[in-house]
C-alpha positions in Angstrom: 3.0 -15.4 -20.4 0.9 -12.2 -20.7 0.7 -9.4 -18.2 -3.0 -8.7 -17.5 -2.9 -6.3 -14.6 -0.7 -4.4 -12.1 -1.5 -3.4 -8.6 0.3 -0.2 -7.4 0.3 0.0 -3.6 1.5 3.3 -2.2 2.1 4.5 1.4 0.8 7.9 2.2 3.0 11.0 2.2 4.6 12.4 5.3 2.7 14.0 8.1 3.8 16.2 11.0 3.2 13.2 13.3 5.6 11.1 11.2 8.2 13.9 11.5 7.7 14.2 15.3 7.7 10.4 15.8 4.2 10.5 17.3 2.2 7.2 17.2 -0.6 7.7 14.6 -2.6 4.5 14.2 -6.0 5.5 13.1 -5.8 9.1 14.3 -6.6 11.3 11.3 -3.4 13.3 10.9 -2.9 15.3 7.7 -0.2 15.5 5.1 2.4 18.2 5.8 3.9 20.3 3.0 6.6 17.7 2.3 4.0 14.9 2.3 2.0 16.7 -0.4 5.3 17.2 -2.4 6.0 13.5 -2.1 2.5 12.7 -3.3 2.9 15.1 -6.2 6.2 13.5 -7.2 4.6 10.0 -7.0 1.7 11.3 -9.2 4.2 12.6 -11.7 6.0 9.3 -11.8 2.7 7.5 -12.5 1.0 10.0 -14.8 1.5 7.8 -17.9 -0.2 4.8 -16.2 -3.8 4.4 -17.3 -5.5 3.6 -14.0 -8.8 1.6 -14.1 -9.6 1.4 -10.4 -8.4 3.3 -7.3 -8.8 2.4 -3.6 -7.7 4.2 -0.5 -7.9 4.1 3.3 -10.5 6.6 4.4 -8.0 8.3 6.7 -7.0 11.8 5.3 -3.3 11.2 4.9 -3.9 8.3 2.6 -6.9 9.6 0.8 -5.2 13.0 0.1 -2.2 11.2 -1.3 -4.5 9.3 -3.7 -6.4 12.5 -4.7 -3.1 14.2 -5.5 -1.9 11.3 -7.6 -5.3 11.1 -9.4 -5.1 14.7 -10.5 -3.5 13.2 -13.6 -6.4 10.7 -13.9 -9.6 12.8 -13.3 -12.0 10.1 -14.6 -11.0 7.5 -12.1 -13.4 6.9 -9.2 -11.6 6.8 -5.8 -13.2 4.2 -3.4 -12.5 4.8 0.3 -12.4 1.7 2.5 -11.9 1.4 6.3 -10.3 -2.0 5.8 -7.2 -0.2 4.4 -6.7 1.8 7.6 -3.5 1.6 9.6 -3.4 -0.6 12.7 -5.5 0.8 15.5 -3.1 1.8 18.2 -5.7 2.4 20.9 -4.6 4.5 23.9 -1.1 4.9 22.4 -2.4 7.1 19.6 -1.0 10.7 20.0 1.8 9.5 22.3 5.5 8.8 21.7 7.3 5.5 22.3 8.7 3.4 23.7 5.3 1.8 24.6 4.0 -1.4 26.0 3.4 -4.0 23.2 0.9 -5.7 25.4 -1.3 -2.6 25.7 -4.9 -4.1 25.7 -6.4 -1.4 23.5 -4.1 -2.3 20.5 -5.6 -3.9 17.5 -4.0 -7.4 17.1 -1.7 -7.5 14.1 -3.6 -10.7 13.0 -6.8 -8.7 12.9 -5.2 -6.0 10.7 -3.9 -8.6 8.4 -7.3 -10.3 8.3 -9.1 -7.2 7.2 -6.5 -6.2 4.6 -6.6 -9.8 3.1 -10.4 -9.7 3.3 -10.4 -6.5 1.3 -8.0 -8.0 -1.3 -10.2 -11.1 -1.7 -13.3 -9.0 -2.0 -12.1 -6.3 -4.4 -9.0 -7.5 -6.2 -9.3 -11.2 -6.7 -12.6 -11.2 -8.6 -11.4 -8.3 -10.8 -8.2 -10.0 -11.7 -10.0 -13.3 -12.3 -12.3 -11.5 -14.8 -9.3 -10.5 -16.9 -8.0 -14.0 -17.5 -9.7 -14.1 -20.9 -9.7 -10.4 -21.6 -10.3 -9.9 -25.4 -8.7 -6.5 -25.8 -5.4 -7.6 -24.2 -4.9 -4.3 -22.4 -3.1 -4.4 -19.1 -5.4 -3.1 -16.3 -3.9 -0.9 -13.5 -5.2 -0.5 -9.9 -4.0 2.2 -7.5 -4.1 1.6 -3.7 -3.0 4.1 -1.0 -2.6 2.9 2.5 -0.3 2.9 5.5 3.2 1.6 6.4 2.4 -1.1 8.9 -0.6 -2.4 7.0 1.3 -2.6 3.7 4.3 -4.3 5.3 2.1 -6.9 7.1 -0.1 -7.4 4.1 2.8 -8.3 1.8 4.5 -10.4 4.4 1.3 -12.5 4.9 0.5 -12.8 1.2 4.0 -13.9 0.3 4.2 -16.3 3.3 1.0 -18.0 2.3 2.0 -18.3 -1.4 -0.7 -15.9 -2.7 2.1 -13.6 -4.0 5.5 -14.5 -5.3 8.5 -12.4 -4.3 12.3 -12.9 -4.3 14.2 -12.6 -1.0 16.6 -10.1 -2.7 13.7 -7.7 -3.3 12.5 -7.9 0.3 16.0 -7.4 1.7 16.6 -4.4 -0.5 13.6 -2.6 1.0 13.2 -3.6 4.7 11.2 -0.4 5.3 8.1 1.1 3.6 9.0 4.8 3.4 6.4 7.6 3.0 5.1 7.7 -0.6 7.0 4.5 -1.5 5.7 2.2 -4.2 5.1 -1.5 -4.2 3.9 -3.2 -7.4 2.3 -6.6 -8.0 2.2 -7.9 -11.5 -0.5 -10.4 -12.6 0.2 -12.7 -15.6 -1.6 -15.5 -17.4 0.5 -18.6 -17.5 -0.3 -21.6 -19.8 -3.4 -21.9 -21.9 -6.8 -23.7 -22.0 -7.6 -25.9 -19.0 -3.9 -25.5 -17.8 -4.1 -21.7 -17.6 -3.5 -20.0 -14.3 -2.8 -16.5 -13.1 0.6 -15.7 -11.5 1.0 -12.9 -9.0 4.5 -11.5 -8.6 5.8 -8.6 -6.5 8.1 -6.7 -8.9 8.7 -3.6 -6.7 8.6 -3.3 -2.9 9.0 -0.1 -0.8 10.6 1.6 -3.8 11.1 5.4 -3.2 13.5 5.9 -6.2 11.0 8.4 -7.7 11.5 10.7 -4.7 15.0 11.6 -5.6 16.3 14.9 -4.1 13.9 15.2 -1.2 14.1 14.0 2.4 12.5 10.6 3.2 11.9 9.2 6.7 13.0 5.6 7.0 11.4 4.9 10.4 7.9 4.1 11.4 6.9 5.5 14.8 4.0 3.1 15.3 6.1 0.0 14.7 9.3 1.3 16.4 7.4 2.3 19.5 6.6 -1.3 20.3 10.0 -2.8 19.8 11.6 -4.3 23.0 
């Protein structure tokens, strides 16, 4: 088994709306000072990684997080994509919960999952497939910055449908996706010749161990506001 690529998926750093428990959705809130520090610490933790590609939600809190991380990787082109945005929370954006989970202006969770999976199939799957017979043998690394609800829903769907493998212990260890936390998918070639396939395994999930010594919010105002 040979590791051919790793996908690093990072939630954006903290915003003032996170701190105040205000529903953000696709409102374009900015990183606060702590959020920028979290992004810097994440960048420091990943500075030895040679990134080959980088993608981000086009919302400022995610794209700024990516830009701070990529200060250690100035030659990497950052691609902004609306499909990596957080769930659209409609009329609830800018308010505080509890809120009506049947609010008509909410984007259905299924629609958010569909666009994130569509992005993955469009951008990641062909790239990983092209590496199956990579002659130089170097592991490729991909950076993605996005949002808590999208990341959690994306991984839940991809694991449930068998696209990604993940142990129950790893999911139980990180029930939340904290700000600036890190999830990693490892891609490996298994077998050889006509029997060769690519395995995709989640090896880190919602990991905030690199943020030691600073405060990290464990809640998600958007998700928590709709709980009954």
